[in-house]
C-alpha positions, 0 to 999 in steps of 0.5 A: 097382069092384074094378079102378078103386076097389079095393073089393069091391062085396059087402063092405058098401061104399057107392059115391057118385057125383056128377054133373058139375054137382053137382046129382045124386048116386047111391049104389050099395050091396049089398041083400039080393036084389042091388044098390040104386041110389039117385038124388037130384036137387037143383033149386036147390043142389049137393052139396058134394064134395071135390076129387079127387086121383086115388085113391078116398077112404074115409069112415066113417059112425059 
């Protein structure tokens, strides 16, 4: 995480990964005892995702 995404896993960031077909989403975040991995699979639709330009993107939740 630190070398490829330039983020510290312990810093409170949530990392989102979408599957190649767009029907799977994984969220990795820091929980109280360790890390939490949330996995979701859609049956009929796809997760919208911005096109990758190489560098990781930052999004803030207000």
